[in-house]
N, C-alpha and C positions, 0 to 999 in steps of 0.2 A: 389110551396112552397112560393113564394113571395106573392101570393094571400091569403095565409092562415095565420091568425094572431097567432094561437097557434104554428104552425111550426116555425114561425119567433121567437117566445118567446123561444122555445126549442133550436133553432139555436144560439141565444144570450147566453143562459145558457151553451151550448156546448163550445162556444168560451171562455166564462168567466171561466169555469172549467179548461180548458187548461192553460189559463193565470194565474190563481191562483196557479196551480201546478208549473209552471216554474218560478214564482216570489216568491214562499214561501221560508222561511229560516229554516223550520223544516220539518221532515219527516211526522209528523201528518197532518200538513196543506197541504202538497203535496198529501197525501192520500185522504184528503177531496176534493181537486180539482179533483182528478181522479174519485171519486164517483159522483161528480156533473156532470162531463163530461159523465160518463157512463149512469146515469139516464136520462140525457137530450137527449142522442143519441137513446135510445130505442124507444121513440115515433116517432122519425124521420124515423126509419127503417120500421115501420109498414105502409103498403100500402094496401088499400082496393081492389085495382085492381090486386094485386099480392098475390096469395094464399101462396107462399113460403116465403113471408116476415115475417109472424108470427113465422114460424119455425126457420128462420135465427135469428130473434130477441131473441127468447128463448135460442138458442144455444149461442149467443153472451153474453146474460145476465148471464147464468150459468158459462161460462168460466171466464168472467171478475169478477164475484162475488167470484169465487174460488181464482183467482189471488189477488184480493183486500184483501181477508181473510188472505192469506199467507203473504202478505205485512204488514198488520196491526199486525198480530201475531209476525212476526219477528221484527218489530219496537218496540213493547211493550216489547218483550223478551230482546232485546238489551238494552233498557232503564233500565230495572230492573237489568240486569247483569252488566251493566257498570255505575251504579249509576247516571243515567239520563245525562250522558255525551256521546257525539257521537264521541269521539276520539278513533275509533276502532283500537286496536293494532293487532299485527300479530296473537296472539293466539285466537282472536275473529273473524277470517276470515270467519268462517262459517255463521255469520250473514250477511256479505256482499253477500255471495253466495245465501243465502235464499232470500234476497231482489232482487238480480239480477235475480234469477229464476222467481220470480213473475212478474217482469217488462218485461222479455223476453216473458212470457206467454201472457201478456197484448198486447205486440206489434206484436206477431205472428211469432217470430223467431223460427227456428228449434232448438231442437227437440220438441218444444212446439207449432208446427204449425198446429196440427191436426184439429183445428176448423176453420182455416182461409179460405181455399177454399170452404168449405160447406156453410159458412156464406155469402161469396161473391156471390155464385151461386144464392142465394135467394133474392138478393137486386137489386134495380134499379141502373142505371149507376151513378147517382148523389151521392147516398149513398155509392156506391163502391169507388168513388173518395174521399169522406170524410174518409172512412175506410182506404184507402191506404195511404193517405197523412196526414190529420189533426190529426187523432186518433193516429198517431205514434209520434207526437211531444212531448207530455208530458212524456210517458214512456222512450223515447230515451234521453230526457234531463236529466231525473233522472238517467239513466244508465251512462251518461257521468260524473255524480258526483262521481261515485264509482271507485274503483281501478280496472281497467279492462285490466290488462296486461296479464292475463292468460285465455283469451276467444278464443284462436285460434280454439279450438274444435267446439265452437258454430258458429264461422264464417264459417268454412269449411263445417259444417253440413247444415247451411242455404243455402250456395251457391250450395251444391250438391243436396239437396232436391228441391230447387227452379229450378235447371236446369233439373234434371231427371223427376221431377213430371209433368212438362209441356209437356213432349215428347208425351204422349199418349192422349192428351186432344183435344177435338173439340169445347168445349165451350170457347168463348172469355173471359168470366168472370173468369173462372178457369185458363186460360193462364195468364191473368193479375195478378191473385192471386199468382201463382207460381213465376211470374216475380217479384212481390213485395217481396216475401221471399228471392229471389236471391239478389235483390238490398239491402235488409236489412242487409245481410251478408257483402256486400261491405261498407255499412254505418258504421257497427260496426268496420270493418278494418280501415276505415277513422278515427273513434273515438279514436283508439289507438294512432293516431298522435296528433291531437288537435281538439278543438271544431269547429274552423273555417272551417276545411276541410269537416267534416261530414255535417255541415250546408250548405255548398256550394253544396255537393252531393245531399242532401235532396231537396234543392231548384230546382236543375236541374231535378231531378227525378219527383218532383211534377209538374213541368212545362210540361214535356213530357207526363206524365200521363193525365194531363188536356187536352192536344191537342188530344190525342187518344180517351179519354172518351167523349170529346165534339163531335167528329165525330161519334163514335159508338151510342151515344144517339140521334144524329141528324137523323140518318138513322135507328134507332132501331135495331141495329145488336147485336145478342147475340151468334150466332154460326158461325163456320168457313164457312159452305156452303152458308150462306147468303152473305158473302163477295164475293164469286165466282159468285153467281147468280145476283149480283147487277149490274144494268145497269148504267154505269157512262157516263153522257153526255160529260164530260170533261176528257180527258186523264190526265190533270194536277192534278185533284183531286185524280184520281186513284193512280198515282205515288207518290204523297205526302203522302197518307195514308201508303203505304208500306215502304216508306223511313222513315217515322216517327217511324214505328215499328223497323226498323234497327237502328235508332238513339237511341231508348230506349234500344236496345241490346248492344249499345256501339261500333258501327262500326266507324272506325276512321274519315271519312270525315265529320261526323255530330257532333252536339253539345253534344250528349250523351257520347262521348268519352272523353271530357275534365275532368270530375270528376274521371273517371276510370284511366285516364292517371296520374293524381295527386296522386291517391292512390297507383298506381304501382310504381311511383317514390319514394314515402315515404317508401314502403315496401322494395324496393331495397336498399335504404339508411340505413334502420334499420336492414338489413340482414335477413329478413324473407323470404328467397328465396323459401323454400319448400312450404310454405303457398301460396305465390304469384303464383308459377307454377300451383298449384292445382286450385286456383281461376280462373286463365286465361283459363285453360283447361275446367273447368266447364262452364265458360261464353261462350266458343265456342259452347257448347251444347245448351245453351239458344239461341244463334244466329242461330243455326240450325233450331229450330222450328219456329223462326221468318221468316227465309229464306224459310221454307217449305210453309208458307202462301203466301210469296211474289213471289216465283219462277215462278209459272204458270202465274201470272199477268204480270211479266216482259217479258215473252216470246211473240213472234209475233203471235203464233197460239192460243192465249188466247181466250177461249169461253166466249161470253157475251150474256146474255139473252136479248131479244128484248122487254121484258115486260116494259112498261113505268114507270119510277120512278120520273117523273118531278114534281109531286105534293109535293114531299118531298124536292125539291131543293128550298132553300130560299137564295136569293142573299146576304142578310145581314149576315146570319149565315155562308154562304160559304166564304164571305170576311174575317170574323173574323178568321175562320179556316185556310185560306190560309196565312193570316198575321202571325199567330202563327207558321204555318209550315215553313214559310220563315226563322224565327228566329231559328227554330229547325234544318233545313237542312243546312243553311249557317252560323250558329253561330260560328263554329270552324275557318273557314277562316277569318271571320270578326274580331273575337277576336285576332287571330294571327297577322293580318295586323295592327290592332290598337296597339298591343303590340310593333311591330317593328317601327311604326310611332312615338309613344310617348316614 
């Protein structure tokens, strides 16, 4: 991408579209930013070496165009109904739900998630990372502006579908897609507290996704059996990969547990106990399918292929990956010790 000037141009447009959305002071300019973001991401998705990318780009365009149409329609309707003022009173709540539905469709939250795993399956790892992280910033920032105290159903649906949907998958891209839907539910729960909490959760999730996608892209891993057949020259690299997966699932010793811990604390304090119990139970299912990938690798009788993979081992990339993994695996003890020291 860095060698292609047109891709760089579209990448800058993608970034500027998101920045326009989150810095706008009206719904129309926010919609314009979302459209710039959409139209600049489509050329980035298309890859001549990947036949499935055209199908994924078309799916993405159609779904996002429908969501943008609903958003624009509800914005215009609310402006006409409320005499061009945006002080939405209680009797005009359905405008808020229309806007919220279109933004949830854009971000891929359940029950509007139907397009997300299929699009993820057809993209390269770099585009998947953009779709899982950057493309969620603008819709989620707009969702945080709305009154979202009654979205417990959306949160529980996202976490349930994100957990159960990944159970029967062998494709790593689909596993990451369902994991993203699950984390989106947690982010919406964090958003019920305050903006700082969901931003912290989003940054942690983006970092952990970056670490895993970096490794998968380095070894060109797309399916689970490739992970089992991979010859690891270093046991350290093997264990860091599976521990990063557990960190993404939110297992306590790792840094992925910090944002979940804070969301759990808020939900206990605000007395959302039933929703919290459901979220924790469904997250255990997510941890199960991460453990299913990791379990055989952690065992002593783990089968390793002797086919040499040393041509893919690059010291520079491995060093970057191990440094990021160090933060991921030891982040919670380091942050806890710093908290007690200061």
